N, C-alpha and C positions, 0 to 999 in steps of 0.2 A: 605780808597778804601774801604779796606772790608768791608763798611758801605751802600755804594751805589751798590758796588753786591750783598749783600741781596735785597735791594730794589727791583734791574730789576728782580731780582728773583720771587719775591711776587708778583712782576706786573704779567710777565710770568705764571707765577702760576694762579693768580685770573682769567684775562682772556684766560685763555685753559679751568680754568673751568665755567666758562658761556658760552664758546660757546660750548664745549663737552654735557649740559648743555638743551642748544640752540637744538643741534642738536637731542640728545634723548627727547626731544618734539612733535617736528617738524617729528621724524617717525616713536613717538604712532600715533602723531594725523593724517594721512599718512593712517596707519595702518588701527584708526578708520575709516576714509573716504569709504578707498577700502573695506573694507567688507561692507560697506553698501552704497557703491551701485552694490556693486558685488555680491551682496545677501552672505548668508548663504547656501556651499557645505551641503543640510539636506546629502544627499545619504551617503558625509562619514562622516559625523558627525555618523551617526544610522544606518547606516551599512545595509541601508534597503533595500540595492539589493541583498544583500547576503541573508538576512537573509528570506526575499518572497520565492525564489529560494529552501531554504533549509529547508522552514516551510507552505508553503500558497500557494494554484498555484490550485486558483480556477480554471474553465473551461468558459471562454468569448466566447460568438458565438453572433456577430454584427449582426444587420438583414439590415433593406436598410441606406442609407446612402443620400440618398437625401435630402434635406429641403430647404427653405426660401433665404437660405445666398449663403456663400461660398463653392462653393467643398470643402471637406475635403480630407483635405491632406493623404496620409497613409502613407505618417515618423508622421505628427500629431496624429492621430489618438492613434500613436501607443503607444506616449505620454504621453494620453488624456487617455487612456488605461491602460500603469505604474502609475502613480499618481492615477489612483481613486481606482484604489487596493491596493496602498500604504497606501491609507485612508480610507482602512477598512483595513488592519491588523495593523494598528494604532489605530484606536477606535478597536481592535480586545484587541490587547493589552493592552488599557487602561483601561475599561475591567474589566480581570481576574485578573490586578494588581493593579487595583486603582493609576494607577498612568493619570500628566496631558503632558507626554514626547512626545513629534511630536508634537501634537497634535495643536498644535500655526502654525506648516509649512505644516500641511495639508489642514486646514478650514480657512476661514475667522471668522472675527471679530463674528458674529452672530448666524453661525453653533457651535462654539466653546463653544460658553456661555451654549451652553441642555448640551454639553457632559461636560463642569466639572461639572456642577450641580449633575448629576449623578454619577462621582464619587466619588466628598463630599458626598454623598446621602449614598453610597454605604460600600465605607468607615468607615463613621459613624457610617450604623448598620452592620457592620461587614458582608459585601453579594460583593463576585466577582463573577461573568461571566467570566466560557468562552463558547470563542463563534467562532463561521465557520460556512465560506461561503462559498458552490462546485462549485454553477455554474449560471451566472449571461447568458442576452437575452436582453443589449443592443439595443435600434432602436434611430438616428440621429433624434434631433424633427427639431434643430436648432444653426448652426457655421455664428458669427460674420462673416461679411465682412473686417471688424481689424485682425480676429483671438485670437480677447484673451472673447472669451467668449464662451463655448461650452452649448451646453442643449439640455438630452436624457432621455428615458426613460427605465430602467429595468427592463423591464422582469422574472417572477417569476424567483428569487431568493431565491433561496432554503437554509433556515439558521437552525443553528444547535445552539440552547441553555444548556449547563450545570449550572446550577445555585450553587451555595453553601450560604449556613448559618454560619460560625463560622469552614470552611474548611470540614461540614459535605453537603454532596448535598443534596437536598433538589425538584429540578425539573430537568428535560430534557424535554426539547420544539422542533422539528420540525416546521416550516414555510414557508412558498411559498408566498411569498410579492415581491408587483410591485415599483419601488422608479424613482419616478423625480427629475432628478439630473440638477443641473448648476454648473459648474466651471469656473473661471478666470483665467487666465495666471498671475503669477505676479514671478517679482524675476527669469521669468524661467521656471519656475513648474505649475500647473496645480492644483487649492485647489477649493474644494466646496465649495460653498456658497449658497448653496440652494441641502437640501437629506428633500422629503419627501414621505413618506412614504400613497401607496396608497390603492385604496382594490384589495383584493388577486382575481387573473386568473387564469384559469387553469393550469396544466401543460402542457408541450407541449408534444404531445399522442410517446409511440414508432411508431416503423413504424412496420409491422403484422412479422409475421415471413412471411415464403417462404419454400415450401416448406423440413422441420425439416428431416433429415436422423434418425435422435436417438432421439424419443418418449417413451411419458410413458400413459401404458391403466390399470388404478384399480395396482399391485401391481405387471405388467408383464415390461418389458424392452422391446419397437418394432424397429427394425434397418426395416427402409421401409418398414410398415407395417408388421413387420414378430416379430415374440419371437424371441431374443436373452439373453441370456444368457452370463453376460459377463464373462470368466475363463483369470484371469488378473496374470502379475507379478508387482510391484517394481523393476523398473530396476533403476541399476547404472556399467559403466563397470567398472570386477575386481580390474584394479588399480586404477578407480580413484572416488574412495567414497563420495561420498557426493562432485561431481566436476565434472560435467556431462562438463559440456562448457569450462571448462580449460586445459592449459597449452596440456597435455594426448590428449586431441580427438581428437578423430581419425574417420576419417564416414563407414573404413574400418570394426574398430573390433565391433559398432554398426552395421553393416549390418549382420557379422557374428554372434554376441548373439542375434540379431533376425530374426536369420535362426533356430539358438537351440531354441527359445521360437517358433518360426509358426511351426516347426516341433515335439514337444512334447502337442500340443495339446491347445496349448492355445491362444489367441485369440484379448488381450489386453495388454499394457504395461501402468502402470502411472507412468507418470516421474516428474519430479519434477524442479519451478524456484522460487532459491534465488531473495529475494529480494534486499536485500544489493548488493550485490556480481551480480547485475544487472541495478548495477548505481538510486534505487529507483527510484524516477518519469524521471529521464536523462536515459534512455534507452539505456543502452552499447549494440552500433547497431552490434557489433564481436561477440557477447552472442545470441543476440535476434537471428543477420543470423545463428548462431550452431542450436541453437534453432529448426529454422525451413529447419536444409539439418535432424537434429535427427524427424520431423515431415513426413518430406518428406522420410528416409529411410523405416519406417512404415506405412505409403501406398504403397510403393511399395513391401514391405512382406506383407504385409491380417491384416497389426496391427493392432484396434483403438488405440483411446491413452484418455487417460485419465489426463490434465494437471494439477498440482498443484499449484496452486498460494503461494506466500505471505512466503515462505519456511526461514523461522528462524525472522520472521517478532516475536514484541514485546512489539509496542512501544504500539498501541492504542490512542492516543491521542489524545483528538480533533484535538487538531493544525496540527495535520500528519496526522488529513483524504483527507485533496486535493491532499496531494501526494501522499498519494494510492489509490484515482484514477486515476490518471495522469499514475501512473505507472500499473495501472491491466488498463484501456482503450488499453493505446499504446501495450502488451501485446495480450489483447482479440482482439483487430481492425485487427491487423498483419496476424492472425491467426483462426479469423470466418471463415471465407469458405474453411477451409479446409480439407480438405473429407478423412484425416484417424480422425482427431475429435469426440471425445468420449461426454468428460466432461468436463466442471471447477472445481479442488473442490476449493473450494476459501481459504480454512486456514489448513493443518495438527493438527492434535491436541489442538486447541485452549482452548480444556479446563485448558489442562495442563501450560497453561500463568490465569486460573484464583485469583488465590493464589498470584502469587505476581505482576498481573493486576491490580486485580478487573473483577468479574462476570459482573459485570454493568458498565462498560467499554470497554470488549469483544465485549461482545451482542449485545452493542449499536453496533460498529463498521462494528458487524456482520448483524443485522438488516439493517443498515445504505449499506450498500456497496452490497448487491446482487440485489436490485433489480436495483442496477447499468448495474452491469452484463448482468441481464438477456436485458437489453436495451440498450447495446453494442450490446449482441449477442444472440440472441433470437432464434434460432434457434438450439442452444445445453444447451443440462443439464445440473444441474446443483449439487453441494453437496459439503458437509461439511467433513471432515474428524476424527470427534468423536476419542478418547481414550480409550473409554469404553462403550458399547452398552448400560450403565443407560444414558450417557452424550447426547447418538446419538437421543434421543428424543426433545431437541429442537432445535425449530426455525422445527423441520420435514413439517409443514405446509407450508414454503416458499420455499421449495427444493424440487428438482423431486425424488431423490434416497434418499434414507436415509443411512450415509455409516460408520462405527465404526471402531476400530481395537480390534483384540484380542489377547491378551501373556496371560492370567488368565488360573486355570487348567482346561484340557478340559473335565473335569466330566461336570463342570458346562454348556460348552458352550452353545450345543441344548436349554437348561431350556432358558438361559437369552436369548440367539435370540427369541426362542419363546412369553418368554415377549417383547422384544421390535416388536414382528412383530404385535402382539394384539395392541398395543399400536397408532403403526403408521396406515397409510392409507397410505403407498409411498413403492416403490421396494425397498429391504435392498444389501447392496454387503457389505462383508468382507476384508474391505480396508485392510490392513493390518492382518495377523497372522505370525507365526511358532513358532518355538524350534532351540535353539541353540544346535551344535556338540561339544560343549567344556568341556569338563570335564577333562584340565591338573594340571596344579600348584597351579594354580588360584581356581578354585569349582572341587575339588577330585572324589566328588561326584556328580559329574553332568551329564548330559546325554547322552552316544555317537551316534552316529551317527547310529547306529541299531535304538534306540528307534530317534532319532529325521527322519529314516521314517518310525516306527510304529504308529505316530502321526501323520503324514501327513495324512498316508491310514487312520488311522481314523476315523480325517478331509474331507478326502475327503467319505466319503461313508455318510458325515451328511450333505455333500452339494447337495449327489446325492439324498438323498432322500430328502429334501424337498427342489430339486432345486432353491441352493441358490446362487448368484454371490458369490466371489469370487476375490481377489487378496493377492496372499501370498507375504515373504518376506522372502529369495530375490534368487538372480540366481546366486551370486556368494555366496563362502565366499572371506573375504575386509584382506587382506595382514596388511594394516594396519587399523584404524580408527583414525578420527578427535579429539585431545582434544572438537571441541568447542562444536564435536555432543553426546556424552554422560562422560566429563570428562576427568579426567585425571588415578582416578581409575582402576590400572591391573582386577583388577575378574569383572569388568565391563565390559574395554574394550574387555578382550580375550575373554567372552561371547558373544562381538556382530560380533566379526569376524565372526562367523562361523555359521548360519544363513541361508546357501544360499544352494540351490540339488547341486551345480557345484563347490571344494577342489580350495584352490589356486591354485594346480599343472594341471589346466585343465579336473579332472578324475571326472565322475557323482559320489555323492557322493549315498548312496541306496535307498536316499527319494526320487532322482530323478524321478523312476520309482512311484513316486504319486504324480509329481508333478500337472498333471491334472488327472478330473474322466471320 
């Protein structure tokens, strides 16, 4: 009896194993067939959509969509543009890292061969290429009746490349080119079938300026044709240092502060736009609205405004250039017609990033974005806020005003300013200067409030003698200073708290008598 039972158990086990094995085979085959029938989910596989939003956002301006084929649908146009930019992003990544990942998904057989060849050659010779494009101006040439093929001419593609050999940069190039592009719709995605570089075409001309309020003539800044000497101050509210647009934002507070500034004899405020806090390329509209409110208040109080862009930005890598372009373009486009605007300060103290980011990288980024800022707003002045007068000679021919900061010994100020003045042809602006009145536990031998007043008295005498523009640091003493600004060292933080002309209790310090000349 037991033998019969054992045989039955064996039979059941064998049949069960056979059935389970066949089910597994069928399941595997269904998965494979499903994959080939549906096509790979490239966006999910490579996280490309998220990647391009955070690393690659060139400006795309479509021209004519008229063509001999079928009319172009807006949804299809968006899909073509998205996959086309993905293809550029994949190409840039391939050249930077000498990898083939993603090329097969965005390029057809014939075009991917050339890319593979370049990657293999560069990898063998230890060459890498960092590259990006900043602008595309495609014009539709043909869209097939079946909606499977599109041909367009991408005009005036602005390209930058940094070329490295054994990790040492050996060249950097800027180029403008036009491409003839053919794309095929395969597996629900547009792939590049043909990408041919054509002869160069001239850059699109920027719009000519229309009656700018502020201009430069020789060493002078003019307002509506009359000489205008900037007498300014760097501004943060007392209780919101380095956080003008945060939770404590209050238009009444700002209006009262601007009344104090205007009543003291000053005519200009310098404010800051923090890059990351404003959302990088995806501008925080709430904070942008607050920025516009600050500008409106300044206009009501008859104060001019210097807007400093890219505060707390410190990347400068080529792959982030398109993001900084989109950020600046949105801010500038929104404010370029504002009557309170005097000038754009591209970056606060970029020379302090030379050691950590590389002087070449910082200068390349500044040189690149400068003409775009002037293109987006041809009617206002442009400057760079260098940390000292020695660095301020850099890029002087490309800016309207040469600005520098001075926190060194006052005894050397006049000579350093005169030296810089002799080296450049622009008007000068001492964009930051000041002295702390802190002499407490962490600085027993520091300067007190009377010393601070004497410092400003001497500086104003020099400004008056030389008719020199200035913007002091800053209106208020601050009850606290964020660690992100100066670090955690108490002797540094406490000193930074007391550069103001008004103390934390709202009382004017002796230096307030010398806030303007």
